[in-house]
C-alpha positions in Angstrom: 111.6 -87.6 136.7 114.8 -87.2 138.8 115.6 -83.5 139.3 119.2 -84.3 139.9 119.5 -85.5 136.3 118.7 -82.1 134.9 121.9 -80.5 133.7 122.6 -76.9 134.9 123.3 -76.1 131.3 119.9 -77.3 130.1 118.2 -75.4 133.0 120.1 -72.2 132.2 119.3 -72.7 128.5 115.6 -73.1 129.1 115.5 -70.0 131.3 117.3 -68.0 128.6 114.9 -69.2 125.9 111.9 -68.2 128.1 113.6 -64.9 128.7 114.1 -64.5 125.0 110.4 -65.3 124.2 109.2 -62.8 126.8 111.6 -60.1 125.3 110.2 -61.0 121.9 106.7 -60.4 123.2 107.9 -57.1 124.7 109.4 -56.1 121.3 106.2 -56.9 119.5 104.1 -54.8 121.9 106.6 -51.9 121.7 106.4 -52.0 117.9 102.6 -52.0 118.1 102.6 -49.0 120.5 105.2 -47.2 118.3 103.0 -47.7 115.3 100.0 -46.3 117.1 102.1 -43.4 118.2 103.3 -42.7 114.6 99.7 -42.8 113.3 98.7 -40.3 116.0 101.5 -38.0 115.1 101.0 -38.4 111.4 104.7 -38.8 110.9 107.5 -41.3 111.6 109.3 -40.4 114.8 112.7 -38.7 114.1 111.4 -37.0 110.9 109.6 -34.1 112.4 109.7 -35.0 116.1 112.0 -36.7 118.5 112.1 -40.5 118.8 109.6 -41.8 121.3 110.5 -44.5 123.9 108.5 -47.2 122.0 110.6 -46.5 118.8 113.8 -47.1 120.8 112.5 -50.1 122.8 111.1 -52.1 119.9 114.4 -52.9 118.0 116.5 -53.1 121.2 114.1 -55.6 122.8 114.0 -57.6 119.6 117.8 -57.7 119.5 117.9 -58.8 123.1 115.3 -61.5 122.4 117.4 -63.0 119.6 120.6 -62.9 121.7 118.9 -64.5 124.7 117.3 -67.3 122.5 120.6 -68.0 120.8 122.5 -68.1 124.1 119.7 -70.4 125.5 120.0 -72.8 122.6 123.8 -72.9 123.0 123.5 -73.7 126.7 120.8 -76.3 126.0 123.1 -78.1 123.6 126.0 -78.0 126.0 126.5 -81.6 127.3 130.0 -81.4 128.7 130.4 -81.0 132.5 133.4 -78.8 132.0 132.4 -75.2 131.2 135.7 -74.6 129.4 134.7 -77.0 126.6 133.4 -75.0 123.6 129.8 -75.4 122.6 129.2 -77.4 119.4 
């Protein structure tokens, strides 16, 4: 395989998808830890106590994962050599 034939857009897209998958794993782990924390407290965070870090990280990491994957797929599909050409 010729490494010069790999488009920068595809390389950036693949890197963003990998980043998105790792952020998705982080979000799943944070959600699991938040659930364990809520079970230990006996209440949902924010109801009787302040929000813990895991409760804040889980949805934010999930949102970042979706955004990174969508951006990665958009760059992967980019075939034009001119970056000013819109994707699609």
